[in-house]
C-alpha positions in Angstrom: -46.2 -5.6 -44.1 -47.7 -8.4 -46.6 -50.9 -5.8 -46.6 -51.5 -6.3 -42.6 -52.3 -3.0 -40.7 -49.7 -1.3 -39.2 -49.1 1.8 -37.1 -48.4 4.9 -38.3 -46.3 3.4 -41.7 -43.9 1.5 -39.3 -43.0 -1.9 -40.1 -44.8 -2.7 -36.5 -48.3 -4.6 -37.3 -51.5 -4.5 -35.4 -51.2 -8.3 -35.1 -47.6 -8.2 -33.3 -48.7 -5.7 -31.1 -51.9 -7.1 -30.2 -49.8 -10.4 -29.5 -47.6 -8.4 -27.1 -50.4 -7.3 -25.1 -52.2 -10.7 -25.1 -48.9 -12.4 -23.7 -49.2 -10.0 -20.7 -46.7 -7.2 -22.0 -47.7 -4.0 -20.5 -48.0 -0.9 -22.7 -45.1 0.6 -20.7 -43.0 -3.0 -21.5 -43.5 -3.1 -25.3 -42.7 1.4 -25.6 -39.5 0.5 -23.6 -38.7 -2.4 -26.3 -39.8 -0.7 -29.1 -38.6 2.9 -28.8 -40.3 3.6 -32.5 -43.4 3.7 -30.9 -45.3 6.0 -28.6 -47.8 6.0 -26.3 -50.5 6.8 -28.8 -49.3 3.7 -31.1 -50.8 1.8 -28.6 -54.1 3.4 -28.3 -54.5 3.2 -32.1 -53.3 -0.3 -31.9 -57.2 -0.9 -29.3 -59.5 1.4 -31.7 -58.5 -0.3 -34.8 -59.1 -4.0 -32.7 -62.2 -2.7 -31.6 -63.2 -1.5 -34.9 -62.7 -4.9 -36.3 -64.3 -6.3 -33.6 -67.4 -4.6 -34.3 -67.6 -4.7 -38.1 -65.5 -7.7 -38.8 -63.3 -6.7 -41.9 -61.6 -3.5 -41.5 -59.4 -1.5 -44.3 -56.7 1.3 -43.9 -57.4 3.6 -41.1 -55.7 6.9 -42.6 -53.2 8.0 -39.6 -54.1 10.7 -37.3 
């Protein structure tokens, strides 16, 4: 994924999930459209975005 942070090693970048949420999709809609994802993946997306907003630059975060 060209170095972009991804969810759980899947080929879904944090950026794509944030774009979907920003476009108005609900977490339930995203989970319905992307069956590989789990509810915790949406929460991890928000966690990563919050961390990025706090520090400005974020490195890889180990999977829980």
